[in-house]
C-alpha positions, 0 to 999 in steps of 0.5 A: 194302055192308060196314059197320064192325062197330064204329063209331068203332074206327078213331078209337079206334085212332088215338087210342090210337096217338097217345097211346101215342107221345106218352106214350113220347116225354114219358117217354123221354130226349128231354126230357133230350136237348133240355134238355141241348142248349139249357140244359145239365144237366136239372133234378132235377124233370124225373124227377118230372114224368114220374112225375106225367104217367104217374099222370095218364095212368093216371087218364085211361085208367081214366076214359075209355073210348077210352084204356082199352086203354092203361091197362095200358101206363100202369100198367107204365110208372108202376111202372117210373118210380117204381122208378127214383126209389126206386132213385136215392134208395137209390143216393144214400144215405150207406150205399149209397155207403159200400158200393158207391160211391167212386172206389176201389171195386172193379170187382166191388163197384161194378157189384154195387151198380148191378145190385142196384138195377137188379134191384130195378127189374126186379122192380117191373116184373115185379110190375106186369106180373103185376098187369095181365097175369097169368101170365108167359107173357102178358108173354113171361117164358118161354123161348118157341118157340126154332125159331119161324118168323121173318117175312121181312125181305128187306133183312136176307136173311131169306126165307120159311121161315127160323127163329129157331133159325138167325137167333138165333145170327146176330143174337147174333154179329153184335151182338157183332161190331158192338160188338167191332170199334170197341172193339178199334180204339179201344184195342187191349189189351196182353197185360199188360192182358188178364192183369190183367183176366182174373180179372174175366171171371166178373163180366163174364159175370154183369153182362152176363147181369143187365143183358140180363135187366133191360133186356129186362124193362123196355124190351121185355116191358113195352111189347110185352105191353101195346101189341101187341094195341092198336097192332099189330106194326109200331107196337109194335116201332117205339115200343119201338125208339125208346124204347130208342134214345133211352135211349142218346143221352146215355149210350150206347156210342157216344153220340149219334145213332149210338148211337140208331140202333145200339141202336134197330135192336137193340131192333127185332130183340129185340122181333121175336124176343120177339113171334115166339117168344112168349118171352124167351130169344132176346131175352135171349141176343142182348142178352147177347152184345154186353153181354159185349163192353161189360163186358169193355171196362170190365174192360180199362179198369179194368186200365189203372189 
């Protein structure tokens, strides 16, 4: 008769699973979504309540053995949300607004201000990951095996024996097309608009690259590296996809449930690539391609003024 080599391990895993999901949902945009639906603008204290919740969770995970496998998860998320609060404060200062804010600021200067702050948040998350995981390869901040096998997904047409060398390009181009088609149908730019926006193309590419890098750090690498060994592949990918999808409900392009489903599915693919290649490059590139389309649409909108 076989016995459980580690009594209580199933209970500990279930507790870790429930705790990880509960924390993620509480610190995600779900509270803002519910508050906006019921009462309008979410209160300013809500962001600090999330910081307090994460701080309490880190303390609990440090003190309670059954939650200890989630301590790194809590530490990294606490670093992320503290960095977001600091970024919001810096961005609201008169000096910052004087240099990067205002309705008359240029396309390049305005987005430079946004992504300087965002890069600072990503650097804090990287520092937290270094503290809890050690070397960059332990949190996927390496190129990875670009021709790694891709686990079969029959409903996506991925069969056994396929590799990321092929499907990385397919996913990147498909993601770009999925954004491009509705963008073009929403507003077909004139030749004059395209000519006015063309000088902004280098900035478009840079901002898309930086945004893809930052979001892969704090939406993907942070969660996958701290949860995969605890929850397993399926739950980790689903949790990270939900977190990313909810972040696009209020402010996505498109917003609402369609935005959640589109970005959630993209996040699942990006997480799958990171786990299976043990690296960052395919996830960054697949994210970068649709971001180029999105930032190009911003540049074209600016050219309409």
